[in-house]
C-alpha positions as CSV (number, residue, x, y, z in Angstrom):
1,X,0.1,-0.2,-0.2
2,X,2.8,2.3,1.0
3,X,4.0,2.1,-2.1
4,X,1.0,2.9,-4.1
5,X,0.8,6.1,-2.4
6,X,4.6,6.7,-3.2
7,X,4.1,5.7,-6.5
8,X,0.9,8.0,-6.9
9,X,2.7,10.8,-5.4
10,X,5.6,10.4,-8.1
11,X,3.1,10.6,-10.7
12,X,1.5,13.5,-9.7
13,X,4.9,15.4,-9.0
14,X,5.6,14.4,-12.5
15,X,2.2,15.8,-14.1
16,X,2.7,18.7,-12.1
17,X,6.0,19.6,-13.6
18,X,5.0,18.8,-17.3
19,X,2.4,21.7,-16.4
20,X,4.9,24.3,-15.0
21,X,4.3,26.2,-17.6
22,X,0.9,26.4,-17.7
23,X,-1.7,24.9,-19.8
24,X,-0.7,26.5,-23.4
25,X,2.8,25.8,-23.6
26,X,2.9,26.7,-27.0
27,X,0.9,30.4,-26.8
28,X,3.8,30.9,-24.6
29,X,6.8,30.1,-26.6
30,X,4.8,32.4,-29.3
31,X,4.7,34.6,-27.0
32,X,8.2,34.9,-26.3
33,X,9.3,34.7,-29.7
34,X,6.9,37.7,-30.8
35,X,8.5,39.5,-27.7
36,X,11.8,38.5,-28.9
37,X,11.4,39.6,-32.3
38,X,10.5,42.9,-31.1
39,X,13.9,43.0,-29.2
40,X,15.7,42.3,-32.5
41,X,13.7,44.8,-34.3
42,X,14.8,47.6,-32.1
43,X,18.5,46.0,-32.8
44,X,18.2,45.7,-36.3
45,X,16.7,49.0,-36.8
46,X,19.6,50.9,-34.7
47,X,22.1,48.6,-36.9
48,X,20.7,49.6,-40.4
49,X,20.3,53.3,-39.5
50,X,16.3,53.3,-39.4
51,X,16.8,54.2,-35.7
52,X,19.0,56.5,-33.9
53,X,21.5,54.6,-31.6
54,X,20.4,54.2,-27.8
55,X,22.7,52.0,-25.6
56,X,20.3,51.5,-22.8
57,X,17.4,50.2,-25.7
58,X,20.1,48.6,-27.3
59,X,21.6,46.6,-24.2
60,X,17.7,45.6,-22.8
61,X,16.8,44.5,-26.3
62,X,20.0,41.8,-25.9
63,X,19.1,41.4,-22.3
64,X,15.7,40.0,-22.9
65,X,16.8,37.7,-26.1
66,X,19.4,36.5,-23.5
67,X,16.9,35.9,-20.7
68,X,14.3,34.5,-22.8
69,X,16.6,31.9,-24.9
70,X,17.8,30.2,-21.3
71,X,13.7,29.8,-20.3
72,X,13.0,28.8,-24.4
73,X,13.9,25.4,-24.8
74,X,11.9,24.2,-21.9
75,X,8.8,25.7,-23.7
76,X,9.0,22.4,-25.6
77,X,8.0,19.3,-23.5
78,X,7.1,16.0,-25.0
79,X,3.6,16.5,-26.6
80,X,3.5,19.9,-27.4
81,X,4.4,19.2,-30.7
82,X,0.6,18.9,-31.4
83,X,-1.7,22.3,-32.2
84,X,-1.0,25.4,-34.1
85,X,2.4,25.5,-34.3
86,X,5.2,26.0,-36.4
87,X,7.6,23.9,-34.5
88,X,9.3,21.3,-36.6
89,X,9.5,17.8,-35.4
90,X,13.3,18.1,-35.4
91,X,13.1,19.8,-31.9
92,X,12.2,16.7,-30.5
93,X,14.3,14.4,-32.7
94,X,17.2,16.8,-32.0
95,X,16.8,18.5,-28.4
96,X,20.6,18.8,-27.9
97,X,21.1,20.7,-31.1
98,X,17.8,22.6,-30.6
99,X,19.2,23.6,-27.2
100,X,22.9,24.3,-28.2
101,X,21.4,27.1,-31.1
102,X,19.5,28.6,-28.4
103,X,22.3,28.5,-25.8
104,X,24.5,30.5,-29.0
105,X,21.7,33.0,-29.4
106,X,21.7,33.7,-25.8
107,X,25.8,33.9,-25.8
108,X,25.4,36.7,-29.0
109,X,22.4,38.0,-27.1
110,X,24.7,38.5,-24.2
111,X,27.9,39.5,-25.9
112,X,25.6,42.2,-27.1
113,X,24.4,43.4,-24.1
114,X,27.8,44.0,-22.9
115,X,29.2,45.9,-25.9
116,X,25.6,48.2,-26.1
117,X,27.8,50.7,-23.8
118,X,30.7,51.3,-26.6
119,X,28.4,52.5,-29.1
120,X,26.9,51.5,-32.7
121,X,29.8,50.0,-34.1
122,X,30.3,47.8,-31.1
123,X,27.4,45.7,-31.1
124,X,27.3,45.6,-34.7
125,X,29.0,42.0,-34.6
126,X,26.8,40.7,-32.0
127,X,24.1,41.9,-34.1
128,X,24.8,40.2,-37.0
129,X,25.4,37.1,-34.8
130,X,22.1,37.1,-33.3
131,X,20.8,37.5,-36.5
132,X,22.5,34.4,-38.0
133,X,21.4,32.6,-35.0
134,X,18.1,33.5,-35.2
135,X,17.9,32.4,-39.1
136,X,20.2,29.3,-38.0
137,X,17.1,27.9,-35.7
138,X,14.5,28.6,-38.1
139,X,15.8,26.8,-40.8
140,X,16.4,24.1,-39.0
141,X,13.7,24.0,-36.4
142,X,10.7,25.6,-37.8
143,X,8.5,24.5,-40.0
144,X,8.1,27.2,-42.9
145,X,4.5,29.0,-43.3
146,X,2.7,28.6,-46.6
């Protein structure tokens, strides 16, 4: 009997861990990516000369991306490949590769945040690296919308 109680408790604990991100993990990760898109836009508009350089805004945008990339891989639990999502099955087939790309993007963004006080020229390399990391991940781990 005691074993059954422990087993039931373990099952409840594991089930709760799967719900740690709420009922709609797909909506959570889509919201995170939308926020990251806005942060990236802030950075790229400065780099492209479409917006004046603002060191604080650049730093905040890079920091947003870096922080989100720490949480992003956790938003893809088993079973969250079903529903309204453009997440590729490759995420679950190559979880380590997916997590590595998220970590690289986070590191690129962290470098950009550290460089932001140095001015526009100081963030250009990091902005390019962030863009390349985003593109690499989307090419491998996102289903293209038709």
